[in-house]
TIRO-706144 format. One record per residue: x, z, y of N, C-alpha, C, O in turn; residue in three letters; residue number from 1. Coordinates in steps of 0.05 Angstrom, whole numbers, plus 5000, padded with zeros to 4 digits. Each point is the difference from the previous one (the first is absolute). Last residue first. Example, Ala and Ser with C-alpha at 12.3 -4.5 7.8 and 13.67 -1.06 7.14 Angstrom:
BEGIN
+------+------+------+------+------+------+------+------+------+------+------+------+-----+-----+
!   nX !   nZ !   nY !  caX !  caZ !  caY !   cX !   cZ !   cY !   oX !   oZ !   oY ! res !   n !
+------+------+------+------+------+------+------+------+------+------+------+------+-----+-----+
! 5257 ! 5142 ! 4955 ! 5016 ! 5001 ! 5024 ! 4985 ! 5014 ! 5022 ! 5010 ! 5004 ! 5022 ! SER !   2 !
! 4996 ! 4995 ! 4863 ! 4982 ! 5000 ! 5024 ! 5018 ! 5000 ! 5024 ! 5021 ! 5013 ! 5000 ! ALA !   1 !
+------+------+------+------+------+------+------+------+------+------+------+------+-----+-----+
END
This chain:
BEGIN
+------+------+------+------+------+------+------+------+------+------+------+------+-----+-----+
!   nX !   nZ !   nY !  caX !  caZ !  caY !   cX !   cZ !   cY !   oX !   oZ !   oY ! res !   n !
+------+------+------+------+------+------+------+------+------+------+------+------+-----+-----+
! 5235 ! 5217 ! 5438 ! 5008 ! 4983 ! 4979 ! 5026 ! 5020 ! 4980 ! 5011 ! 4990 ! 4981 ! SER ! 124 !
! 4945 ! 5025 ! 5110 ! 4987 ! 5014 ! 4976 ! 5010 ! 4989 ! 4973 ! 4995 ! 5012 ! 4979 ! LEU ! 123 !
! 5038 ! 4957 ! 5110 ! 5015 ! 5026 ! 4991 ! 4982 ! 5008 ! 4977 ! 5012 ! 5015 ! 4984 ! SER ! 122 !
! 4958 ! 4910 ! 5069 ! 5024 ! 4996 ! 4979 ! 5006 ! 5026 ! 4981 ! 5000 ! 5002 ! 4976 ! PRO ! 121 !
! 4909 ! 4975 ! 5076 ! 5024 ! 5024 ! 5004 ! 5013 ! 4993 ! 4978 ! 4994 ! 5007 ! 4977 ! ASN ! 120 !
! 4934 ! 4933 ! 5029 ! 5004 ! 5015 ! 5023 ! 5019 ! 5019 ! 5016 ! 5003 ! 5005 ! 5023 ! SER ! 119 !
! 4984 ! 4957 ! 4889 ! 5010 ! 4975 ! 5015 ! 5002 ! 5014 ! 5029 ! 5019 ! 4997 ! 5015 ! ARG ! 118 !
! 4951 ! 5060 ! 4918 ! 5027 ! 4994 ! 4998 ! 5014 ! 4981 ! 5018 ! 5024 ! 5001 ! 5007 ! LYS ! 117 !
! 4884 ! 5017 ! 4989 ! 5010 ! 5027 ! 5012 ! 5033 ! 4994 ! 5000 ! 5015 ! 5006 ! 5019 ! ALA ! 116 !
! 4925 ! 4932 ! 4942 ! 5003 ! 4997 ! 5026 ! 5011 ! 5024 ! 5017 ! 5005 ! 4999 ! 5024 ! ARG ! 115 !
! 4983 ! 5001 ! 4880 ! 5018 ! 4977 ! 5010 ! 5003 ! 5000 ! 5027 ! 5022 ! 4998 ! 5010 ! LEU ! 114 !
! 4923 ! 5068 ! 4957 ! 5024 ! 5004 ! 4997 ! 5016 ! 4980 ! 5005 ! 5021 ! 5006 ! 5010 ! SER ! 113 !
! 4890 ! 4972 ! 4997 ! 5010 ! 5020 ! 5021 ! 5027 ! 5009 ! 4994 ! 5015 ! 5000 ! 5019 ! SER ! 112 !
! 4948 ! 4948 ! 4916 ! 5004 ! 4981 ! 5023 ! 5006 ! 5017 ! 5020 ! 5018 ! 4992 ! 5014 ! THR ! 111 !
! 4963 ! 5049 ! 4906 ! 5029 ! 4989 ! 4998 ! 5002 ! 4982 ! 5025 ! 5023 ! 4994 ! 5007 ! ALA ! 110 !
! 4901 ! 5055 ! 4984 ! 5021 ! 5019 ! 5008 ! 5022 ! 4979 ! 4996 ! 5018 ! 5001 ! 5017 ! ARG ! 109 !
! 4898 ! 4951 ! 4966 ! 5008 ! 5017 ! 5030 ! 5024 ! 5019 ! 5005 ! 5011 ! 5002 ! 5022 ! SER ! 108 !
! 4965 ! 4962 ! 4892 ! 5015 ! 4974 ! 5020 ! 5005 ! 5023 ! 5025 ! 5021 ! 5009 ! 5009 ! PRO ! 107 !
! 4989 ! 5047 ! 4912 ! 4978 ! 4985 ! 5006 ! 5012 ! 4980 ! 5018 ! 5023 ! 5001 ! 5007 ! PRO ! 106 !
! 5055 ! 5029 ! 4935 ! 4980 ! 5014 ! 5020 ! 4976 ! 4985 ! 5001 ! 5001 ! 4979 ! 4987 ! LEU ! 105 !
! 5071 ! 4991 ! 4955 ! 4988 ! 5023 ! 4990 ! 4974 ! 5014 ! 5016 ! 4980 ! 5010 ! 4991 ! GLY ! 104 !
! 5085 ! 4916 ! 5025 ! 5013 ! 5019 ! 5007 ! 4985 ! 5030 ! 4983 ! 5008 ! 5023 ! 4998 ! SER ! 103 !
! 5016 ! 4868 ! 4968 ! 4977 ! 5019 ! 5010 ! 5009 ! 5024 ! 5008 ! 5016 ! 5010 ! 4984 ! CYS ! 102 !
! 5031 ! 4908 ! 4981 ! 5010 ! 5016 ! 5028 ! 4978 ! 5018 ! 5008 ! 5001 ! 5011 ! 5022 ! GLY ! 101 !
! 4995 ! 4937 ! 4896 ! 4998 ! 4989 ! 5022 ! 5008 ! 5010 ! 5020 ! 4996 ! 4986 ! 5019 ! GLY ! 100 !
! 5012 ! 5047 ! 4893 ! 4984 ! 4976 ! 4996 ! 5002 ! 4985 ! 5023 ! 5003 ! 4976 ! 4996 ! ALA !  99 !
! 5041 ! 5113 ! 5004 ! 5018 ! 4977 ! 4989 ! 4984 ! 4969 ! 4997 ! 5011 ! 4978 ! 5003 ! GLN !  98 !
! 4939 ! 5102 ! 5028 ! 5024 ! 4995 ! 5012 ! 5016 ! 4984 ! 4993 ! 5008 ! 4986 ! 5019 ! GLU !  97 !
! 4920 ! 5035 ! 4935 ! 4990 ! 4990 ! 5021 ! 5028 ! 4989 ! 5018 ! 5004 ! 4977 ! 5007 ! ALA !  96 !
! 4988 ! 5030 ! 4884 ! 5009 ! 5018 ! 5024 ! 4996 ! 4989 ! 5028 ! 5013 ! 4980 ! 5005 ! ASP !  95 !
! 4917 ! 4988 ! 4916 ! 5028 ! 5000 ! 5008 ! 5011 ! 5020 ! 5018 ! 4985 ! 5012 ! 5015 ! LEU !  94 !
! 4936 ! 4947 ! 4909 ! 5008 ! 5021 ! 5021 ! 5028 ! 5001 ! 4997 ! 5016 ! 5000 ! 4981 ! VAL !  93 !
! 4887 ! 4944 ! 4982 ! 5037 ! 5000 ! 5004 ! 5000 ! 5025 ! 5021 ! 4983 ! 5008 ! 5016 ! LEU !  92 !
! 4928 ! 4987 ! 4941 ! 5009 ! 4975 ! 4994 ! 5034 ! 5001 ! 4996 ! 5014 ! 4998 ! 4980 ! LEU !  91 !
! 4921 ! 5091 ! 5010 ! 5013 ! 4982 ! 5022 ! 5012 ! 4975 ! 4989 ! 5014 ! 5003 ! 4980 ! ALA !  90 !
! 4938 ! 5073 ! 4970 ! 4985 ! 4971 ! 5001 ! 5018 ! 4983 ! 5025 ! 4995 ! 4976 ! 5005 ! GLY !  89 !
! 5014 ! 5121 ! 4954 ! 4978 ! 5003 ! 5016 ! 4991 ! 4966 ! 5007 ! 4979 ! 4995 ! 5011 ! ALA !  88 !
! 5109 ! 5017 ! 4948 ! 4978 ! 5018 ! 4982 ! 4971 ! 4991 ! 5011 ! 4985 ! 4986 ! 4987 ! ALA !  87 !
! 5086 ! 4998 ! 5069 ! 4997 ! 4978 ! 4980 ! 4978 ! 5011 ! 4981 ! 4978 ! 4988 ! 4996 ! TYR !  86 !
! 5043 ! 5072 ! 5066 ! 4994 ! 4979 ! 5018 ! 4989 ! 4977 ! 4978 ! 4977 ! 4990 ! 5000 ! LEU !  85 !
! 5075 ! 5088 ! 4967 ! 4978 ! 5002 ! 5003 ! 4980 ! 4976 ! 5019 ! 4976 ! 4999 ! 4995 ! ARG !  84 !
! 5118 ! 4997 ! 4988 ! 4990 ! 4996 ! 4980 ! 4968 ! 5011 ! 5002 ! 4984 ! 4987 ! 4986 ! ALA !  83 !
! 5063 ! 5021 ! 5091 ! 5001 ! 4972 ! 4993 ! 4984 ! 4996 ! 4977 ! 4979 ! 4986 ! 5001 ! VAL !  82 !
! 5037 ! 5102 ! 5030 ! 4986 ! 4985 ! 5010 ! 4994 ! 4973 ! 4991 ! 4976 ! 4993 ! 4995 ! PHE !  81 !
! 5089 ! 5082 ! 4980 ! 4978 ! 4985 ! 4980 ! 4978 ! 4991 ! 5013 ! 4979 ! 4998 ! 4986 ! GLY !  80 !
! 5058 ! 5079 ! 5055 ! 5013 ! 4990 ! 4990 ! 4986 ! 4984 ! 4978 ! 4984 ! 5010 ! 4985 ! ALA !  79 !
! 4981 ! 5029 ! 5119 ! 5000 ! 5004 ! 4971 ! 5016 ! 4979 ! 4981 ! 4996 ! 4977 ! 5006 ! ASP !  78 !
! 4978 ! 5021 ! 5085 ! 5022 ! 5024 ! 4999 ! 5013 ! 5002 ! 4971 ! 5023 ! 5005 ! 4992 ! ASP !  77 !
! 4923 ! 4904 ! 5055 ! 4996 ! 5025 ! 4988 ! 5027 ! 5016 ! 4995 ! 5022 ! 4989 ! 4996 ! SER !  76 !
! 4932 ! 4917 ! 5060 ! 5018 ! 5019 ! 4994 ! 4991 ! 5023 ! 4987 ! 4979 ! 5009 ! 5007 ! ARG !  75 !
! 4996 ! 4878 ! 5024 ! 4992 ! 5026 ! 4992 ! 5028 ! 5017 ! 4996 ! 5022 ! 4989 ! 4997 ! ALA !  74 !
! 4936 ! 4907 ! 5048 ! 5024 ! 5020 ! 4992 ! 4988 ! 5030 ! 4995 ! 4983 ! 5010 ! 5014 ! ILE !  73 !
! 4979 ! 4882 ! 4969 ! 4993 ! 5030 ! 5008 ! 5027 ! 5013 ! 4996 ! 5015 ! 4999 ! 4980 ! THR !  72 !
! 4949 ! 4893 ! 5020 ! 5026 ! 5019 ! 5004 ! 4983 ! 5028 ! 5009 ! 4985 ! 5001 ! 5019 ! VAL !  71 !
! 4970 ! 4910 ! 4984 ! 5009 ! 5009 ! 4974 ! 5024 ! 5014 ! 4992 ! 5014 ! 4995 ! 4981 ! TYR !  70 !
! 4931 ! 5003 ! 5102 ! 4987 ! 4983 ! 4983 ! 5010 ! 5005 ! 4970 ! 4986 ! 5011 ! 4983 ! ASP !  69 !
! 5038 ! 5071 ! 5074 ! 4996 ! 4967 ! 5012 ! 4985 ! 4983 ! 4977 ! 4991 ! 5012 ! 4980 ! SER !  68 !
! 5043 ! 5104 ! 5051 ! 4985 ! 4973 ! 4978 ! 4996 ! 4974 ! 5017 ! 4993 ! 4997 ! 5024 ! SER !  67 !
! 5066 ! 5112 ! 4978 ! 4986 ! 4977 ! 5014 ! 4988 ! 4981 ! 4976 ! 5004 ! 5000 ! 4976 ! ALA !  66 !
! 5021 ! 5094 ! 5003 ! 5013 ! 5000 ! 5029 ! 4986 ! 4970 ! 5017 ! 4990 ! 5001 ! 5023 ! LEU !  65 !
! 4980 ! 5068 ! 4891 ! 4999 ! 4970 ! 5003 ! 5006 ! 5005 ! 5040 ! 4987 ! 5011 ! 5018 ! ILE !  64 !
! 5035 ! 5050 ! 4889 ! 4988 ! 5006 ! 5028 ! 5003 ! 4961 ! 5010 ! 5017 ! 4984 ! 4993 ! ARG !  63 !
! 4971 ! 5066 ! 4896 ! 5016 ! 4991 ! 5026 ! 4986 ! 4998 ! 5024 ! 4976 ! 5004 ! 5002 ! GLY !  62 !
! 4999 ! 5017 ! 4897 ! 5003 ! 5016 ! 5016 ! 5024 ! 5000 ! 5027 ! 5014 ! 5018 ! 5009 ! ASN !  61 !
! 4941 ! 4919 ! 4916 ! 5029 ! 5010 ! 5000 ! 5010 ! 5022 ! 5016 ! 5024 ! 5006 ! 5001 ! ALA !  60 !
! 4891 ! 4950 ! 5003 ! 5003 ! 5012 ! 4975 ! 5026 ! 5013 ! 4990 ! 5003 ! 5018 ! 4983 ! LYS !  59 !
! 4979 ! 4934 ! 5101 ! 4988 ! 5033 ! 4999 ! 4999 ! 5009 ! 4975 ! 4998 ! 5024 ! 4996 ! ALA !  58 !
! 5049 ! 4893 ! 5016 ! 5009 ! 5017 ! 5014 ! 4988 ! 5029 ! 5001 ! 5012 ! 5021 ! 5000 ! ILE !  57 !
! 4941 ! 4901 ! 4958 ! 5029 ! 5010 ! 4987 ! 5016 ! 5023 ! 5014 ! 5008 ! 5019 ! 4987 ! ALA !  56 !
! 4913 ! 4939 ! 5052 ! 4991 ! 5021 ! 4980 ! 5032 ! 5011 ! 4983 ! 5008 ! 5023 ! 4995 ! THR !  55 !
! 5006 ! 4914 ! 5075 ! 4992 ! 5024 ! 5014 ! 4985 ! 5020 ! 4971 ! 5003 ! 5024 ! 5000 ! LEU !  54 !
! 5022 ! 4890 ! 4990 ! 5029 ! 5012 ! 5005 ! 4985 ! 5030 ! 5010 ! 5011 ! 5021 ! 4993 ! ALA !  53 !
! 4928 ! 4915 ! 4984 ! 5012 ! 5012 ! 4976 ! 5023 ! 5013 ! 5005 ! 5011 ! 5014 ! 4983 ! ARG !  52 !
! 4942 ! 4953 ! 5091 ! 4985 ! 5019 ! 4988 ! 5013 ! 5005 ! 4967 ! 4994 ! 5021 ! 4987 ! SER !  51 !
! 5047 ! 4916 ! 5069 ! 5003 ! 5023 ! 5012 ! 4983 ! 5024 ! 4983 ! 5010 ! 5022 ! 4995 ! PRO !  50 !
! 5039 ! 4891 ! 4961 ! 4980 ! 5007 ! 5014 ! 4995 ! 5028 ! 5011 ! 5005 ! 5019 ! 4985 ! PRO !  49 !
! 5091 ! 4960 ! 4995 ! 4978 ! 4989 ! 4992 ! 4978 ! 5006 ! 5011 ! 5002 ! 5015 ! 5020 ! GLY !  48 !
! 5095 ! 5030 ! 4976 ! 4997 ! 4976 ! 5003 ! 4978 ! 4996 ! 4981 ! 5002 ! 5005 ! 4976 ! ILE !  47 !
! 5051 ! 5078 ! 5071 ! 4983 ! 4994 ! 4977 ! 4985 ! 4968 ! 5003 ! 4982 ! 4999 ! 5017 ! VAL !  46 !
! 5104 ! 5066 ! 5023 ! 4985 ! 4983 ! 5007 ! 4985 ! 4986 ! 4970 ! 5011 ! 4990 ! 4981 ! ALA !  45 !
! 5038 ! 5111 ! 5059 ! 5000 ! 4981 ! 4970 ! 4980 ! 4976 ! 5016 ! 4983 ! 5009 ! 5015 ! MET !  44 !
! 5083 ! 5076 ! 5023 ! 4981 ! 4982 ! 5002 ! 5000 ! 4979 ! 4979 ! 5020 ! 4989 ! 4991 ! SER !  43 !
! 5025 ! 5112 ! 4989 ! 5002 ! 4975 ! 5009 ! 4974 ! 4988 ! 5013 ! 4980 ! 5013 ! 4996 ! LYS !  42 !
! 5024 ! 5068 ! 4961 ! 5006 ! 5002 ! 5028 ! 5001 ! 4973 ! 5008 ! 4988 ! 4994 ! 5021 ! GLY !  41 !
! 5056 ! 5030 ! 4886 ! 4976 ! 5007 ! 5013 ! 4998 ! 5003 ! 5030 ! 5019 ! 5010 ! 5012 ! PRO !  40 !
! 5045 ! 4924 ! 4934 ! 5002 ! 5022 ! 5010 ! 4970 ! 5008 ! 5006 ! 4985 ! 4983 ! 5009 ! ALA !  39 !
! 5042 ! 4938 ! 4925 ! 4998 ! 5003 ! 5031 ! 4991 ! 5034 ! 5001 ! 4985 ! 5011 ! 4984 ! SER !  38 !
! 5029 ! 4928 ! 4941 ! 5013 ! 5019 ! 5005 ! 5004 ! 5013 ! 5024 ! 5018 ! 5015 ! 5006 ! GLY !  37 !
! 4924 ! 4913 ! 4962 ! 4992 ! 5018 ! 4985 ! 5021 ! 5024 ! 5003 ! 4994 ! 5022 ! 4989 ! PHE !  36 !
! 5018 ! 4894 ! 5054 ! 4973 ! 5020 ! 5013 ! 4996 ! 5023 ! 4988 ! 4993 ! 5020 ! 5012 ! THR !  35 !
! 5073 ! 4908 ! 4954 ! 5011 ! 5024 ! 5016 ! 4975 ! 5013 ! 5012 ! 5003 ! 5024 ! 5004 ! LEU !  34 !
! 4972 ! 4908 ! 4949 ! 5007 ! 5015 ! 4978 ! 5022 ! 5027 ! 5016 ! 5004 ! 5023 ! 4991 ! ALA !  33 !
! 4956 ! 4904 ! 5052 ! 4976 ! 5013 ! 4992 ! 5012 ! 5023 ! 4979 ! 4987 ! 5020 ! 4993 ! VAL !  32 !
! 5070 ! 4918 ! 5042 ! 4994 ! 5014 ! 5023 ! 4973 ! 5021 ! 4996 ! 4993 ! 5018 ! 5015 ! VAL !  31 !
! 5051 ! 4920 ! 4921 ! 5020 ! 5019 ! 5006 ! 4986 ! 5021 ! 5023 ! 5005 ! 5024 ! 5001 ! VAL !  30 !
! 4942 ! 4902 ! 4971 ! 5003 ! 5015 ! 4979 ! 5017 ! 5023 ! 5006 ! 4992 ! 5022 ! 4995 ! ALA !  29 !
! 5002 ! 4914 ! 5069 ! 4977 ! 5009 ! 4992 ! 5004 ! 5018 ! 4983 ! 4998 ! 5022 ! 5010 ! LEU !  28 !
! 5069 ! 4918 ! 4993 ! 5003 ! 5013 ! 5020 ! 4974 ! 5024 ! 5000 ! 5007 ! 5023 ! 4998 ! TRP !  27 !
! 4991 ! 4912 ! 4934 ! 5025 ! 5020 ! 4998 ! 5003 ! 5016 ! 5022 ! 5006 ! 5023 ! 4995 ! GLY !  26 !
! 4935 ! 4906 ! 5016 ! 4993 ! 5019 ! 4980 ! 5018 ! 5017 ! 4994 ! 4990 ! 5023 ! 4998 ! CYS !  25 !
! 5038 ! 4917 ! 5056 ! 4983 ! 5008 ! 5019 ! 4984 ! 5026 ! 4980 ! 4995 ! 5023 ! 5008 ! ILE !  24 !
! 5072 ! 4916 ! 4957 ! 5014 ! 5013 ! 5018 ! 4970 ! 5024 ! 5011 ! 5001 ! 5024 ! 4999 ! VAL !  23 !
! 4969 ! 4906 ! 4948 ! 5017 ! 5014 ! 4979 ! 5014 ! 5024 ! 5024 ! 4994 ! 5023 ! 4996 ! LEU !  22 !
! 4964 ! 4904 ! 5043 ! 4982 ! 5020 ! 4988 ! 5013 ! 5014 ! 4984 ! 4989 ! 5022 ! 4999 ! ALA !  21 !
! 5063 ! 4919 ! 5027 ! 4992 ! 5014 ! 5023 ! 4988 ! 5020 ! 4989 ! 5009 ! 5023 ! 4998 ! ILE !  20 !
! 5021 ! 4916 ! 4939 ! 5021 ! 5023 ! 5010 ! 4985 ! 5011 ! 5028 ! 5010 ! 5022 ! 5007 ! ALA !  19 !
! 4935 ! 4910 ! 4964 ! 5002 ! 5019 ! 4979 ! 5018 ! 5020 ! 5005 ! 4991 ! 5023 ! 4998 ! GLY !  18 !
! 5012 ! 4901 ! 5058 ! 4974 ! 5017 ! 4999 ! 4996 ! 5023 ! 4985 ! 4991 ! 5021 ! 5009 ! VAL !  17 !
! 5082 ! 4921 ! 4982 ! 5001 ! 5014 ! 5022 ! 4978 ! 5011 ! 5005 ! 5002 ! 5024 ! 5008 ! ILE !  16 !
! 4995 ! 4925 ! 4915 ! 5017 ! 5019 ! 4994 ! 5004 ! 5021 ! 5029 ! 5002 ! 5024 ! 4998 ! ARG !  15 !
! 4944 ! 4901 ! 5012 ! 4988 ! 5016 ! 4983 ! 5017 ! 5027 ! 4996 ! 4991 ! 5023 ! 5005 ! CYS !  14 !
! 5041 ! 4897 ! 5035 ! 4977 ! 5016 ! 5023 ! 4990 ! 5023 ! 4977 ! 4998 ! 5023 ! 5009 ! TRP !  13 !
! 5057 ! 4918 ! 4945 ! 5014 ! 5015 ! 5018 ! 4985 ! 5013 ! 5026 ! 5011 ! 5017 ! 5015 ! ARG !  12 !
! 4940 ! 4923 ! 4924 ! 5016 ! 5025 ! 4985 ! 5019 ! 5018 ! 5013 ! 5003 ! 5023 ! 4993 ! GLY !  11 !
! 4964 ! 4897 ! 5053 ! 4980 ! 5020 ! 4995 ! 5007 ! 5024 ! 4988 ! 4997 ! 5022 ! 5010 ! SER !  10 !
! 5064 ! 4911 ! 4997 ! 4997 ! 5008 ! 5027 ! 4976 ! 5025 ! 4994 ! 5003 ! 5023 ! 5005 ! ARG !   9 !
! 5016 ! 4920 ! 4920 ! 5022 ! 5017 ! 5005 ! 4997 ! 5010 ! 5028 ! 5015 ! 5020 ! 5002 ! ARG !   8 !
! 4920 ! 4920 ! 4974 ! 5003 ! 5021 ! 4988 ! 5019 ! 5022 ! 5000 ! 4995 ! 5024 ! 4998 ! GLN !   7 !
! 5006 ! 4900 ! 5051 ! 4978 ! 5016 ! 5010 ! 5000 ! 5021 ! 4980 ! 5003 ! 5023 ! 5009 ! ARG !   6 !
! 5054 ! 4915 ! 4966 ! 5011 ! 5006 ! 5024 ! 4980 ! 5025 ! 5012 ! 5009 ! 5021 ! 5008 ! GLY !   5 !
! 4967 ! 4918 ! 4921 ! 5023 ! 5022 ! 4992 ! 5006 ! 5019 ! 5018 ! 5002 ! 5024 ! 4994 ! ASP !   4 !
! 4942 ! 4901 ! 5023 ! 4989 ! 5024 ! 4988 ! 5017 ! 5019 ! 4996 ! 4996 ! 5023 ! 5005 ! THR !   3 !
! 5030 ! 4897 ! 5019 ! 4994 ! 5014 ! 5023 ! 4983 ! 5030 ! 4991 ! 4997 ! 5021 ! 5013 ! ILE !   2 !
! 5087 ! 4928 ! 4933 ! 4974 ! 4991 ! 5005 ! 4991 ! 5020 ! 5024 ! 5015 ! 5018 ! 5008 ! MET !   1 !
+------+------+------+------+------+------+------+------+------+------+------+------+-----+-----+
END
């Protein structure tokens, strides 16, 4: 019957989508868990509305390095910074360098550093 074939195909797609969702959730759980073990002084990406992220960073005694619409880069030399960010209301905290290749530098300094390396390859 036609309906049997359609049901099999839709069931197959549901399993594929479910497997993809499971892999993404598992990856995110591992990344978040590893963030708690980050060394002091590393740059952290605080994901969420800027007002909430800035408040959490201030309460956690961190320094703001850069901020955009939904990602704020912060750093603290104190141990337990990630736990304090979550306790202060941060939605999601990731290691900035691992999460997306963020340098942890403010945009102007990161851009000028990149330009210097391109114009003078011996700096690399």
